[in-house]
Every structure is written in C-alpha cells, then in structure tokens.
Residue frames as a rotation matrix with the C-alpha (Angstrom) as fourth column:
MET 1
0.633 0.757 0.165 -6.15
-0.732 0.515 0.447 14.79
0.253 -0.403 0.879 15.86
GLU 2
-0.323 -0.611 0.723 -4.80
-0.720 0.654 0.231 11.80
-0.614 -0.446 -0.651 17.69
LYS 3
-0.905 -0.114 -0.411 -4.84
-0.383 0.641 0.665 8.55
0.187 0.759 -0.624 15.73
HIS 4
-0.749 0.659 -0.072 -7.83
0.632 0.677 -0.377 7.14
-0.199 -0.328 -0.924 17.64
GLU 5
-0.174 0.680 -0.712 -9.73
0.008 -0.722 -0.692 10.41
-0.985 -0.126 0.120 17.14
LEU 6
-0.572 -0.105 -0.813 -9.09
-0.770 -0.272 0.577 10.26
-0.281 0.957 0.075 13.40
VAL 7
-0.962 0.234 -0.138 -10.56
0.176 0.924 0.339 6.75
0.206 0.302 -0.931 13.29
LEU 8
-0.406 0.849 -0.339 -13.68
0.646 0.005 -0.763 7.93
-0.646 -0.529 -0.550 15.17
PHE 9
-0.209 0.280 -0.937 -14.02
-0.367 -0.910 -0.191 10.96
-0.906 0.304 0.293 12.91
LEU 10
-0.744 -0.132 -0.655 -13.65
-0.668 0.143 0.730 9.06
-0.002 0.981 -0.195 9.62
ASN 11
-0.864 0.500 -0.055 -16.10
0.503 0.863 -0.047 6.39
0.024 -0.068 -0.997 10.83
ALA 12
-0.204 0.795 -0.571 -18.61
0.352 -0.484 -0.801 9.15
-0.913 -0.365 -0.181 11.60
ALA 13
-0.363 -0.003 -0.932 -18.07
-0.712 -0.645 0.279 10.59
-0.602 0.764 0.232 8.11
LYS 14
-0.936 -0.058 -0.347 -18.57
-0.283 0.709 0.646 7.16
0.208 0.703 -0.680 6.54
ASN 15
-0.726 0.631 -0.276 -21.61
0.671 0.737 -0.080 6.09
0.153 -0.243 -0.958 8.57
LYS 16
0.105 0.791 -0.603 -23.34
0.833 -0.401 -0.380 9.37
-0.543 -0.462 -0.701 9.42
GLY 17
-0.701 -0.514 -0.495 -21.97
0.194 -0.805 0.561 11.79
-0.687 0.297 0.664 6.86
LEU 18
0.478 0.792 -0.381 -23.94
-0.137 -0.362 -0.922 13.77
-0.868 0.493 -0.064 4.30
TYR 19
0.917 -0.074 0.392 -23.27
0.395 0.308 -0.866 13.74
-0.056 0.949 0.311 0.56
LEU 20
0.548 -0.808 0.216 -19.50
0.000 -0.258 -0.966 13.89
0.837 0.529 -0.141 -0.16
ASP 21
0.717 -0.269 0.643 -18.52
-0.695 -0.352 0.627 13.93
0.057 -0.897 -0.439 3.54
SER 22
0.809 -0.374 0.454 -16.84
0.109 0.854 0.510 10.53
-0.578 -0.363 0.731 3.54
ILE 23
0.539 -0.624 0.566 -14.68
0.826 0.260 -0.499 11.09
0.165 0.737 0.656 0.47
ILE 24
0.624 -0.298 0.723 -13.78
-0.116 -0.950 -0.291 14.70
0.773 0.098 -0.627 1.34
PHE 25
0.660 -0.342 0.669 -12.51
-0.750 -0.247 0.614 13.94
-0.045 -0.907 -0.420 4.83
HIS 26
0.766 -0.433 0.475 -10.88
0.358 0.901 0.244 10.67
-0.534 -0.017 0.846 3.81
MET 27
0.586 -0.535 0.608 -8.98
0.642 -0.151 -0.752 12.51
0.494 0.831 0.255 1.07
LEU 28
0.613 -0.351 0.708 -7.88
-0.479 -0.878 -0.019 15.31
0.628 -0.327 -0.706 3.41
ALA 29
0.720 -0.286 0.633 -6.67
-0.554 0.313 0.772 12.81
-0.419 -0.905 0.067 6.02
TYR 30
0.639 -0.416 0.648 -4.90
0.426 0.892 0.152 10.47
-0.641 0.179 0.747 3.58
SER 31
0.540 -0.402 0.739 -3.32
0.758 -0.149 -0.635 13.02
0.366 0.903 0.224 1.24
GLY 32
-0.146 -0.571 -0.807 -2.33
0.813 -0.535 0.231 16.02
-0.564 -0.622 0.543 3.36
MET 33
-0.416 0.041 0.909 -3.76
0.753 -0.544 0.369 18.32
0.510 0.838 0.195 0.71
ARG 34
-0.935 0.236 -0.265 -4.92
-0.067 -0.852 -0.519 21.84
-0.349 -0.467 0.812 1.49
ILE 35
-0.164 0.967 0.197 -8.71
0.388 0.247 -0.888 22.18
-0.907 -0.069 -0.415 1.29
GLY 36
0.341 0.267 -0.901 -8.49
-0.580 -0.695 -0.426 24.51
-0.740 0.668 -0.082 -1.72
GLU 37
-0.619 -0.647 -0.445 -6.30
-0.769 0.383 0.512 22.00
-0.161 0.659 -0.734 -3.56
LEU 38
-0.812 0.357 0.462 -8.76
0.243 0.926 -0.288 19.21
-0.531 -0.121 -0.839 -2.86
LEU 39
0.155 0.973 -0.172 -11.84
0.234 -0.206 -0.950 21.13
-0.960 0.107 -0.259 -4.01
ALA 40
0.184 -0.163 -0.969 -10.03
-0.798 -0.600 -0.050 22.16
-0.574 0.783 -0.240 -7.22
LEU 41
-0.668 -0.535 0.517 -9.30
-0.204 0.800 0.564 18.56
-0.716 0.271 -0.644 -8.25
LYS 42
0.267 0.690 -0.673 -10.64
-0.943 0.043 -0.330 17.41
-0.199 0.723 0.662 -11.61
TRP 43
0.826 0.133 0.548 -10.85
-0.125 0.991 -0.053 13.85
-0.550 -0.025 0.835 -12.86
LYS 44
0.826 -0.562 -0.039 -8.06
0.012 0.088 -0.996 14.54
0.564 0.822 0.080 -15.33
ASP 45
0.154 -0.779 0.608 -5.78
-0.875 -0.394 -0.282 15.02
0.459 -0.488 -0.742 -12.29
ILE 46
0.328 0.054 0.943 -6.41
-0.682 0.704 0.196 11.46
-0.654 -0.708 0.268 -11.09
ASN 47
-0.132 -0.420 -0.898 -4.30
-0.870 0.483 -0.098 8.67
0.475 0.768 -0.429 -12.59
PHE 48
0.680 0.518 0.519 -5.85
-0.711 0.640 0.292 5.35
-0.181 -0.567 0.803 -11.62
GLN 49
0.793 -0.445 -0.416 -3.11
0.095 0.764 -0.638 3.33
0.602 0.466 0.648 -13.37
GLU 50
-0.220 -0.971 0.089 -0.32
0.146 -0.123 -0.982 4.96
0.965 -0.203 0.169 -11.36
SER 51
0.387 0.484 -0.785 -2.42
0.866 0.102 0.490 5.60
0.318 -0.869 -0.379 -8.21
THR 52
-0.682 -0.667 -0.301 -1.38
0.721 -0.682 -0.122 9.25
-0.124 -0.300 0.946 -8.24
ILE 53
0.627 0.770 -0.115 -2.99
0.745 -0.637 -0.198 12.67
-0.226 0.039 -0.973 -7.87
TYR 54
-0.425 -0.738 0.523 -1.53
0.851 -0.524 -0.048 15.64
0.309 0.425 0.851 -9.73
ILE 55
0.390 0.524 -0.757 -2.03
0.790 -0.613 -0.017 18.87
-0.473 -0.592 -0.653 -7.78
THR 56
-0.469 -0.563 0.680 -1.80
0.866 -0.446 0.228 21.93
0.175 0.695 0.697 -10.04
LYS 57
-0.457 0.430 0.778 -4.38
-0.007 -0.877 0.480 24.43
0.889 0.214 0.404 -8.76
THR 58
-0.842 0.266 -0.470 -6.44
0.507 0.089 -0.857 25.68
-0.186 -0.960 -0.210 -5.83
LEU 59
-0.042 0.923 0.384 -10.06
0.831 -0.181 0.526 26.78
0.555 0.341 -0.759 -5.60
PHE 60
-0.963 -0.197 -0.183 -10.53
0.263 -0.833 -0.487 30.45
-0.056 -0.517 0.854 -4.70
ASN 61
-0.236 0.960 0.151 -14.07
0.441 -0.033 0.897 31.15
0.866 0.278 -0.416 -3.60
PRO 62
-0.946 -0.324 -0.014 -14.11
0.158 -0.423 -0.892 33.74
0.284 -0.846 0.451 -0.75
LYS 63
-0.534 0.817 0.218 -17.86
-0.844 -0.531 -0.078 34.32
0.052 -0.225 0.973 -0.96
ASN 64
-0.797 0.161 0.583 -18.68
-0.052 0.942 -0.331 30.61
-0.602 -0.294 -0.742 -1.00
SER 65
0.187 0.822 -0.538 -20.79
-0.764 -0.222 -0.605 31.04
-0.617 0.525 0.587 -4.10
SER 66
0.371 0.020 0.929 -21.32
0.189 0.977 -0.097 27.87
-0.909 0.211 0.358 -6.11
LYS 67
0.720 0.051 0.693 -20.87
0.684 0.119 -0.720 29.47
-0.119 0.992 0.051 -9.52
LYS 68
0.836 -0.434 0.336 -18.51
-0.280 -0.863 -0.420 32.37
0.473 0.257 -0.843 -8.80
PHE 69
0.740 -0.646 0.187 -15.15
0.131 0.411 0.902 30.75
-0.659 -0.643 0.389 -8.24
GLN 70
0.596 -0.644 -0.480 -11.62
-0.777 -0.311 -0.547 30.89
0.203 0.699 -0.685 -9.61
LEU 71
0.882 -0.472 0.019 -9.04
0.460 0.867 0.194 28.20
-0.108 -0.163 0.981 -10.14
LEU 72
0.773 -0.632 0.049 -5.69
-0.628 -0.774 -0.077 29.71
0.087 0.029 -0.996 -9.22
SER 73
0.082 -0.849 -0.522 -2.10
-0.154 0.506 -0.848 28.50
0.985 0.150 -0.090 -9.15
PRO 74
0.549 0.139 -0.824 -1.27
0.681 0.497 0.538 26.86
0.485 -0.856 0.178 -5.82
LYS 75
0.932 -0.096 -0.350 0.28
0.224 -0.608 0.762 28.67
-0.286 -0.788 -0.545 -2.88
THR 76
0.188 -0.931 -0.313 3.87
-0.610 -0.361 0.705 28.23
-0.770 0.058 -0.636 -4.11
LYS 77
0.103 -0.249 -0.963 5.70
-0.949 0.266 -0.171 26.66
0.298 0.931 -0.209 -7.06
GLY 78
-0.861 -0.508 0.010 6.52
-0.475 0.798 -0.370 23.71
0.181 -0.323 -0.929 -4.83
SER 79
-0.338 0.828 0.447 2.82
-0.515 0.235 -0.824 23.15
-0.788 -0.509 0.347 -4.27
ILE 80
0.497 0.398 -0.771 2.52
-0.864 0.307 -0.399 21.83
0.078 0.864 0.497 -7.83
ARG 81
-0.579 -0.710 0.402 3.21
-0.780 0.626 -0.017 18.17
-0.240 -0.323 -0.915 -7.22
LYS 82
0.132 0.545 -0.828 2.24
-0.561 0.730 0.390 14.57
0.817 0.413 0.402 -7.90
ILE 83
-0.379 -0.232 0.896 1.48
-0.913 0.251 -0.321 12.45
-0.150 -0.940 -0.308 -4.86
LYS 84
-0.702 0.073 -0.709 1.11
-0.162 0.952 0.258 8.70
0.694 0.296 -0.656 -4.57
MET 85
-0.085 0.760 0.645 -2.07
-0.986 -0.156 0.054 7.43
0.141 -0.631 0.763 -2.96
ASP 86
-0.772 -0.179 0.610 -2.94
-0.415 0.869 -0.270 4.16
-0.482 -0.461 -0.745 -1.24
GLU 87
-0.926 0.373 -0.056 -5.21
0.215 0.644 0.735 1.47
0.310 0.668 -0.676 -2.67
SER 88
-0.351 0.849 -0.394 -8.16
0.877 0.152 -0.455 2.20
-0.327 -0.506 -0.798 -0.35
THR 89
-0.230 0.223 -0.947 -8.25
-0.040 -0.975 -0.219 5.86
-0.972 -0.012 0.233 -1.43
MET 90
-0.848 -0.122 -0.515 -8.06
-0.504 -0.112 0.857 4.99
-0.162 0.986 0.033 -5.13
ASN 91
-0.786 0.614 -0.073 -10.88
0.571 0.766 0.295 2.45
0.237 0.190 -0.953 -4.71
LEU 92
-0.189 0.699 -0.689 -12.96
0.643 -0.442 -0.625 5.09
-0.742 -0.561 -0.367 -2.95
LEU 93
-0.449 -0.059 -0.891 -12.36
-0.449 -0.848 0.282 7.48
-0.773 0.527 0.354 -5.86
LYS 94
-0.984 0.084 -0.157 -13.34
-0.093 0.511 0.855 4.79
0.152 0.856 -0.495 -8.39
ARG 95
-0.480 0.855 -0.197 -16.63
0.874 0.446 -0.193 4.12
-0.077 -0.265 -0.961 -6.59
HIS 96
-0.139 0.387 -0.911 -17.31
0.269 -0.871 -0.411 7.84
-0.953 -0.302 0.017 -6.32
LYS 97
-0.763 -0.209 -0.611 -16.68
-0.486 -0.438 0.756 8.31
-0.426 0.874 0.233 -10.06
GLN 98
-0.882 0.472 -0.017 -19.10
0.374 0.721 0.584 5.50
0.288 0.508 -0.812 -10.91
GLU 99
-0.188 0.842 -0.506 -21.81
0.894 -0.066 -0.443 6.99
-0.407 -0.536 -0.740 -8.68
GLN 100
-0.310 -0.001 -0.951 -21.21
-0.080 -0.996 0.027 10.46
-0.947 0.084 0.309 -10.07
ASN 101
-0.953 -0.090 -0.289 -21.51
-0.293 0.034 0.956 9.18
-0.076 0.995 -0.059 -13.65
LYS 102
-0.611 0.790 -0.053 -24.80
0.775 0.611 0.162 7.42
0.160 0.058 -0.985 -12.85
TYR 103
-0.039 0.586 -0.810 -26.17
0.634 -0.612 -0.473 10.61
-0.772 -0.532 -0.348 -11.32
LYS 104
-0.620 -0.274 -0.735 -25.06
-0.301 -0.782 0.545 12.69
-0.725 0.559 0.402 -14.32
MET 105
-0.958 0.283 0.044 -26.98
0.178 0.468 0.865 10.38
0.224 0.837 -0.499 -16.64
LEU 106
-0.286 0.903 -0.320 -30.15
0.953 0.233 -0.194 10.86
-0.101 -0.360 -0.928 -14.56
VAL 107
0.547 0.468 -0.693 -30.00
0.503 -0.846 -0.175 14.66
-0.669 -0.253 -0.699 -14.49
ARG 108
-0.226 -0.812 0.538 -27.94
0.931 -0.018 0.365 15.39
-0.287 0.583 0.760 -17.58
ASP 109
0.163 0.359 0.919 -29.97
0.692 -0.706 0.153 18.50
0.703 0.611 -0.364 -18.51
GLN 110
0.933 0.251 0.256 -29.50
-0.004 -0.707 0.707 20.10
0.359 -0.661 -0.659 -15.07
TYR 111
0.667 -0.735 -0.122 -25.87
0.484 0.303 0.821 19.06
-0.566 -0.607 0.558 -14.52
GLU 112
0.849 -0.490 -0.197 -23.03
-0.516 -0.691 -0.506 21.41
0.111 0.532 -0.840 -15.45
ASP 113
0.862 -0.506 0.038 -20.24
0.491 0.851 0.189 18.94
-0.128 -0.144 0.981 -16.16
LEU 114
0.772 -0.623 0.123 -17.05
-0.584 -0.773 -0.249 20.80
0.251 0.120 -0.961 -15.27
ASP 115
0.351 -0.613 -0.708 -15.10
0.007 0.758 -0.653 17.60
0.936 0.224 0.270 -14.48
PHE 116
-0.155 -0.408 0.900 -14.76
-0.878 -0.361 -0.315 18.34
0.453 -0.839 -0.303 -10.74
VAL 117
-0.680 -0.150 -0.718 -14.13
0.118 0.944 -0.309 15.32
0.724 -0.295 -0.624 -8.54
LEU 118
-0.663 0.414 -0.624 -15.96
0.707 0.071 -0.704 16.86
-0.247 -0.908 -0.339 -5.58
SER 119
-0.857 0.404 0.319 -18.90
-0.094 -0.733 0.674 18.50
0.506 0.547 0.666 -7.27
LYS 120
-0.594 0.777 0.207 -22.24
-0.492 -0.148 -0.858 19.43
-0.636 -0.612 0.470 -5.85
ARG 121
-0.172 0.630 0.758 -25.35
0.508 0.716 -0.479 17.85
-0.844 0.302 -0.443 -7.34
THR 122
0.773 0.431 -0.465 -25.30
-0.090 -0.651 -0.754 20.70
-0.627 0.625 -0.465 -9.86
GLY 123
0.695 -0.604 0.391 -21.80
0.677 0.364 -0.640 19.90
0.244 0.709 0.661 -11.14
TYR 124
0.504 -0.509 0.698 -20.22
-0.332 -0.860 -0.387 23.00
0.797 -0.036 -0.603 -9.62
PRO 125
-0.378 -0.772 -0.512 -17.42
0.204 0.470 -0.859 22.52
0.903 -0.429 -0.020 -7.07
GLU 126
0.485 0.458 -0.745 -18.14
0.800 0.110 0.589 22.15
0.352 -0.882 -0.313 -3.37
VAL 127
0.400 -0.286 0.871 -17.38
-0.151 -0.958 -0.245 25.29
0.904 -0.033 -0.426 -1.32
HIS 128
-0.598 -0.798 -0.075 -15.07
-0.009 0.100 -0.995 25.78
0.801 -0.594 -0.067 1.66
GLN 129
-0.528 0.397 0.751 -17.76
-0.825 -0.448 -0.343 26.85
0.200 -0.801 0.565 4.11
THR 130
0.569 0.758 -0.319 -19.77
-0.682 0.652 0.331 23.68
0.459 0.029 0.888 3.57
VAL 131
0.154 -0.611 -0.777 -16.72
0.216 0.788 -0.577 21.57
0.964 -0.079 0.253 4.45
ILE 132
-0.784 -0.449 0.428 -16.13
-0.243 -0.411 -0.878 23.64
0.571 -0.793 0.213 7.63
VAL 133
-0.118 0.851 0.512 -19.76
-0.986 -0.160 0.039 23.27
0.116 -0.500 0.858 8.76
ARG 134
0.646 0.355 -0.676 -19.83
-0.396 0.913 0.101 19.55
0.653 0.203 0.730 7.93
MET 135
-0.284 -0.842 -0.459 -16.64
0.132 0.439 -0.889 18.97
0.950 -0.313 -0.013 9.91
LYS 136
-0.703 0.101 0.704 -18.13
-0.666 -0.441 -0.602 20.60
0.249 -0.892 0.377 13.01
ARG 137
0.376 0.927 0.012 -21.16
-0.904 0.364 0.225 18.34
0.204 -0.095 0.974 12.69
LEU 138
0.545 -0.193 -0.816 -19.04
-0.084 0.956 -0.282 15.19
0.834 0.222 0.505 12.37
LEU 139
-0.613 -0.778 0.141 -16.76
-0.164 -0.050 -0.985 16.12
0.773 -0.627 -0.096 15.26
LYS 140
-0.342 0.598 0.725 -19.84
-0.940 -0.228 -0.255 16.35
0.013 -0.769 0.640 17.46
LEU 141
0.683 0.646 -0.340 -21.19
-0.669 0.740 0.063 13.03
0.292 0.184 0.938 16.22
ALA 142
0.251 -0.692 -0.676 -17.79
0.087 0.712 -0.697 11.41
0.964 0.117 0.239 16.80
GLY 143
0.891 0.158 -0.426 -17.68
0.426 0.036 0.904 12.73
0.158 -0.987 -0.036 20.37
ILE 144
-0.191 -0.981 0.028 -14.55
0.953 -0.193 -0.234 14.82
0.235 -0.018 0.972 19.75
ASN 145
0.760 0.562 -0.326 -15.01
0.644 -0.718 0.263 17.92
-0.086 -0.409 -0.908 21.87
ARG 146
-0.207 -0.869 -0.450 -12.39
0.547 -0.484 0.683 20.13
-0.811 -0.105 0.575 20.24
GLN 147
0.695 0.374 -0.614 -12.36
-0.211 -0.711 -0.671 23.08
-0.687 0.596 -0.415 17.84
LEU 148
-0.355 -0.810 0.467 -10.76
0.284 0.382 0.879 21.68
-0.891 0.445 0.095 14.68
ALA 149
0.338 0.384 -0.859 -10.77
-0.668 -0.546 -0.506 22.92
-0.663 0.745 0.072 11.09
PRO 150
0.998 0.055 0.029 -10.20
-0.017 0.686 -0.727 21.03
-0.060 0.725 0.686 7.81
HIS 151
0.420 -0.907 -0.005 -6.57
-0.574 -0.262 -0.776 22.21
0.703 0.329 -0.631 7.87
SER 152
0.225 -0.291 0.930 -6.15
-0.909 0.280 0.308 20.19
-0.350 -0.915 -0.201 11.09
LEU 153
0.870 0.152 0.469 -6.28
-0.024 0.963 -0.268 17.04
-0.493 0.221 0.842 8.97
ARG 154
0.714 -0.700 -0.014 -3.20
-0.136 -0.118 -0.984 18.24
0.687 0.704 -0.180 7.08
HIS 155
-0.024 -0.708 0.706 -1.35
-0.939 -0.226 -0.259 18.45
0.343 -0.669 -0.660 10.39
THR 156
0.495 0.282 0.822 -2.72
-0.604 0.791 0.093 15.05
-0.624 -0.543 0.562 11.41
HIS 157
0.991 -0.133 -0.029 -1.45
0.058 0.605 -0.794 13.56
0.124 0.785 0.607 8.15
THR 158
0.339 -0.921 0.191 1.98
-0.490 -0.347 -0.800 15.08
0.803 0.178 -0.569 8.76
SER 159
0.023 -0.324 0.946 2.23
-0.994 0.096 0.057 13.77
-0.110 -0.941 -0.320 12.32
LEU 160
0.735 0.303 0.607 1.29
-0.286 0.950 -0.128 10.26
-0.615 -0.080 0.784 11.18
LEU 161
0.839 -0.525 -0.143 3.93
-0.042 0.198 -0.979 10.39
0.543 0.828 0.144 8.42
ILE 162
0.024 -0.849 0.528 6.54
-0.819 -0.320 -0.477 11.33
0.574 -0.421 -0.702 11.04
GLU 163
0.225 0.157 0.962 5.32
-0.833 0.542 0.106 8.56
-0.505 -0.825 0.253 13.35
ALA 164
0.951 0.189 0.245 5.61
-0.034 0.850 -0.525 6.11
-0.308 0.491 0.815 10.43
GLY 165
0.201 -0.975 0.093 9.25
0.353 0.160 0.922 7.10
-0.914 -0.152 0.376 9.94
VAL 166
0.655 0.062 0.753 8.85
0.751 -0.160 -0.640 8.94
0.081 0.985 -0.152 6.62
GLY 167
-0.316 -0.933 -0.173 11.83
0.930 -0.341 0.138 11.18
-0.188 -0.117 0.975 5.84
LEU 168
-0.149 0.185 -0.971 11.83
0.252 -0.943 -0.218 14.98
-0.956 -0.277 0.094 5.79
LYS 169
-0.856 -0.246 -0.455 12.37
-0.342 -0.390 0.855 15.27
-0.388 0.887 0.249 2.03
GLU 170
-0.795 0.606 0.042 9.45
0.500 0.613 0.612 12.95
0.345 0.507 -0.790 1.28
ILE 171
-0.075 0.773 -0.630 7.20
0.894 -0.227 -0.386 14.87
-0.441 -0.592 -0.674 3.67
GLN 172
-0.443 -0.176 -0.879 8.23
-0.064 -0.972 0.227 18.17
-0.894 0.157 0.419 2.06
GLN 173
-0.983 0.033 -0.179 7.34
-0.177 0.047 0.983 16.88
0.041 0.998 -0.041 -1.40
ARG 174
-0.571 0.811 -0.126 4.03
0.777 0.583 0.236 15.40
0.265 0.037 -0.963 -0.30
LEU 175
0.058 0.599 -0.799 2.89
0.785 -0.522 -0.334 18.56
-0.617 -0.607 -0.501 1.49
GLY 176
0.440 0.089 0.894 4.12
0.808 -0.474 -0.350 20.86
0.393 0.876 -0.280 -1.28
HIS 177
0.773 -0.282 -0.568 6.47
0.214 -0.727 0.652 22.97
-0.597 -0.626 -0.502 0.83
THR 178
0.835 -0.521 0.176 8.90
0.021 -0.289 -0.957 24.96
0.549 0.803 -0.230 -1.33
ASN 179
0.034 -0.826 0.563 11.19
-0.757 -0.389 -0.525 25.64
0.653 -0.408 -0.638 1.62
ILE 180
-0.068 -0.143 -0.987 12.52
0.296 0.942 -0.157 22.64
0.953 -0.303 -0.022 3.56
ASN 181
-0.933 -0.322 0.159 12.67
-0.023 -0.388 -0.921 24.88
0.359 -0.863 0.355 6.65
THR 182
-0.205 0.944 0.259 8.86
-0.922 -0.275 0.274 24.98
0.330 -0.183 0.926 6.74
THR 183
0.496 0.342 -0.798 8.80
-0.211 0.939 0.271 21.20
0.842 0.034 0.538 6.87
MET 184
-0.400 -0.768 -0.500 11.60
0.384 0.355 -0.852 21.11
0.832 -0.533 0.153 9.44
ASP 185
-0.760 0.182 0.624 9.74
-0.563 -0.665 -0.492 23.51
0.325 -0.725 0.607 11.75
ILE 186
0.329 0.944 -0.017 6.62
-0.863 0.308 0.401 21.34
0.384 -0.117 0.916 11.65
TYR 187
0.337 -0.302 -0.892 8.75
0.065 0.952 -0.298 18.20
0.939 0.042 0.340 12.02
ALA 188
-0.713 -0.701 0.008 10.56
0.093 -0.107 -0.990 19.58
0.695 -0.705 0.141 15.06
HIS 189
-0.481 0.614 0.626 7.34
-0.852 -0.495 -0.169 20.70
0.205 -0.615 0.762 16.72
LEU 190
0.556 0.775 -0.302 5.50
-0.706 0.631 0.322 17.42
0.440 0.034 0.897 16.17
THR 191
0.078 -0.619 -0.781 8.53
0.176 0.780 -0.600 15.34
0.981 -0.091 0.170 17.13
ALA 192
-0.825 -0.361 0.434 8.80
-0.293 -0.383 -0.876 17.26
0.483 -0.850 0.210 20.40
ASP 193
0.003 0.924 0.382 5.12
-0.989 -0.054 0.140 16.55
0.150 -0.378 0.914 21.10
MET 194
0.618 0.211 -0.757 5.68
-0.292 0.956 0.028 12.84
0.730 0.204 0.652 20.44
GLU 195
-0.380 -0.853 -0.357 8.72
0.164 0.318 -0.934 12.74
0.910 -0.414 0.020 22.72
GLU 196
-0.691 0.200 0.694 6.79
-0.684 -0.491 -0.540 14.43
0.233 -0.848 0.476 25.52
LYS 197
0.413 0.909 -0.055 3.93
-0.873 0.412 0.261 11.98
0.260 -0.060 0.964 25.09
ALA 198
0.340 -0.375 -0.863 6.36
0.007 0.918 -0.396 9.04
0.940 0.129 0.315 25.14
SER 199
-0.738 -0.656 0.158 7.95
-0.093 -0.133 -0.987 10.33
0.668 -0.743 0.037 28.33
HIS 200
-0.341 0.710 0.616 4.54
-0.938 -0.302 -0.170 10.74
0.065 -0.636 0.769 29.97
GLN 201
0.607 0.608 -0.511 3.43
-0.613 0.768 0.187 7.26
0.506 0.200 0.839 28.92
PHE 202
-0.087 -0.732 -0.676 6.62
0.152 0.660 -0.735 5.72
0.984 -0.167 0.054 30.29
SER 203
-0.815 -0.196 0.545 6.16
-0.432 -0.420 -0.798 7.58
0.385 -0.886 0.258 33.57
GLU 204
0.108 0.952 0.285 2.57
-0.989 0.075 0.125 6.32
0.098 -0.295 0.950 33.85
LEU 205
0.508 0.010 -0.861 3.73
-0.239 0.962 -0.130 2.78
0.827 0.271 0.491 33.13
MET 206
-0.504 -0.812 -0.295 6.36
0.126 0.269 -0.955 2.91
0.855 -0.518 -0.033 35.87
LYS 207
-0.498 0.409 0.765 3.84
-0.833 -0.471 -0.291 4.28
0.241 -0.782 0.575 38.39
ASN 208
0.552 0.818 -0.164 1.84
-0.765 0.575 0.291 1.09
0.332 -0.036 0.943 37.99
LEU 209
0.283 -0.534 -0.796 4.88
0.080 0.841 -0.536 -1.04
0.956 0.088 0.281 38.83
PHE 210
-0.772 -0.627 -0.103 5.52
0.197 -0.082 -0.977 0.45
0.604 -0.775 0.187 42.28
C-alpha cells in the first residue's frame, strides 16, 4: 500500500472494523510480522516495560479450525527475534488486554484461557481466513480498489522503513530474514520503485512550470 492508502485502511479498521480488526491490522502494519507470527502471540511475549515483542512461534492452522491448531517454530532460525514497538502500539495492546480481561471475567466458564493476545471470544486464537476476509471488507470500505492480502502489510512496513532511512541490517533483524540477500532483494526492488516514482513526480512538477 501507499502511505495514504495505509492511513485510509487503518482508519477504516478503527472506525468500521469488527472485533479485533483494528488491533490486528495495526499490528501487522507497525511490526512487519507475518500473519502466523501475529496470531501465535501470547501475552508472555509482550514486554510492556521494554516496549518489545518476542517472536518465537507461528500459528499453523490450514483448515481454519478454531480448536485444531499447532504452534510451530517460525519459518527460519532468524525469524526468532525481539522487536521494538512504538508507544501507540504498546498503548493499543494495553487497552486490548484490559478489555480482554474484563470480558474473561464476564464469561469465565465459557472462556478457554490460552493466553493468546488475539483470541476469539472463546479464548482460542483467531484464524488466518478470518483475517483475509476482514481485510477484503476493510479495503472496500476504505475505497482501495486493489487485491491485497495481509502479507501486503509486511511489504508496506518494509517500504516505509526504507523511506525512513532505516539500514539494511536493522530491516533484516526486524523482518526475521536469516539471509541478508533476501532483505537486499526486497530493498533493491522497493528502492527502484521509489526512484521511479521520484522521477515521475519531478517530471510532473516541471510540466507545470512550462
């Protein structure tokens, strides 16, 4: 997504989203996590004092069944990582934890407390397919007429890191790439896109002067 599209999309998630939409898509956009890594997060992985998230596992749930899932090791050894998060994301997580705790108290007999950050109303983890369907809904509401998947937000996060001047090594660590070449390929591709866009914008600017 372009930066302005991301703003429209996250506003739609915040103002028109269903349960968990706002926090799921905010987390994907602000962390660069893979969707499986996000859905596997437990509260013990969140350190509010250090403002960090420790990524150690991924949710495997090919049949999108609420109760039949596996927590597996991440894609590669390099995918096990600790990432620093911004204040707005940590505040969002704090509010979500408070709301979740209140809900658990109301339905304690029906809630399976497995410590998942992004749990359904039953306590079991949210499933991939729900996130995919919800994203399509929000894209439509935001007026973004493009076919995008949750993984697109990982690419968006990467492009914004590059635009912000973050170094290759830092991007590699944040995304959990074991091989720096993977990061370099993405970096080169996105940088080329930015250069082409800059050239086009300059050309358009000069047209208006003559």
